[in-house]
C-alpha positions in Angstrom: 21.6 39.2 -2.0 19.8 36.1 -3.0 16.1 35.7 -2.4 15.0 33.1 0.2 11.8 32.3 -1.6 10.5 28.9 -2.7 13.9 27.9 -4.2 15.4 27.5 -0.7 12.7 25.2 0.6 13.2 21.5 0.1 10.6 19.5 -1.7 8.9 16.7 0.2 10.0 13.3 -0.9 7.7 11.3 -3.1 8.3 8.2 -1.0 9.5 7.5 2.5 10.9 4.0 1.7 8.7 2.6 4.5 6.4 0.6 2.2 8.1 -2.7 2.8 8.1 -2.2 6.5 4.3 -1.5 6.5 3.6 -4.6 4.3 5.7 -6.8 6.7 3.8 -5.5 9.7 0.5 -6.3 8.0 1.7 -9.9 7.3 3.1 -10.4 10.8 0.0 -9.1 12.6 -2.4 -10.8 10.1 -4.3 -7.5 10.1 -7.6 -7.5 8.2 -7.4 -4.9 5.4 -9.7 -3.5 2.7 -8.0 -2.8 -0.6 -9.6 -0.4 -3.1 -8.4 -0.8 -6.7 -8.1 1.9 -9.4 -11.5 0.8 -10.9 -13.1 1.2 -7.4 -13.5 -2.5 -6.7 -13.0 -3.3 -3.0 -11.7 -6.5 -1.5 -11.3 -7.4 2.2 -8.9 -10.0 3.6 -5.5 -10.4 5.2 -2.1 -9.8 3.4 -0.5 -13.2 3.1 2.5 -12.3 0.9 3.9 -9.4 -1.0 6.8 -8.5 -3.3 7.9 -5.6 -5.4 5.0 -6.0 -7.9 2.0 -7.6 -6.2 0.2 -8.4 -3.0 -1.6 -11.7 -2.1 -4.9 -11.1 -0.2 -6.3 -14.2 1.6 -10.1 -14.1 1.9 -12.4 -16.3 3.9 -14.9 -18.3 1.8 -13.5 -16.8 -1.4 -10.5 -17.4 -3.6 -7.2 -15.7 -2.7 -6.3 -12.7 -4.8 -3.0 -11.6 -6.4 -3.2 -7.9 -6.9 -0.7 -5.8 -8.8 0.5 -2.9 -6.7 0.1 -0.5 -9.6 -3.7 -1.4 -9.6 -4.1 -0.5 -5.9 -5.6 2.9 -5.1 -5.3 2.6 -1.4 -5.2 0.1 1.5 -6.7 0.6 5.0 -6.9 -1.5 8.1 -10.4 -2.8 9.0 
């Protein structure tokens, strides 16, 4: 009889494939976000554009930023 230990449990997926949907929602709502980069810099603005590699953050009174996704630690809504 086979053991029903850890081998029978499914591993959680690494991605839910909902990233594009989330970015589209931020663009549509023009939701203000704060982005923290891997080097702990933080930038606040709205997501104007995104693609597979980068995100464009529009800031008031400051230049717009093009941030590579691999440099982003996390994003949260302000």
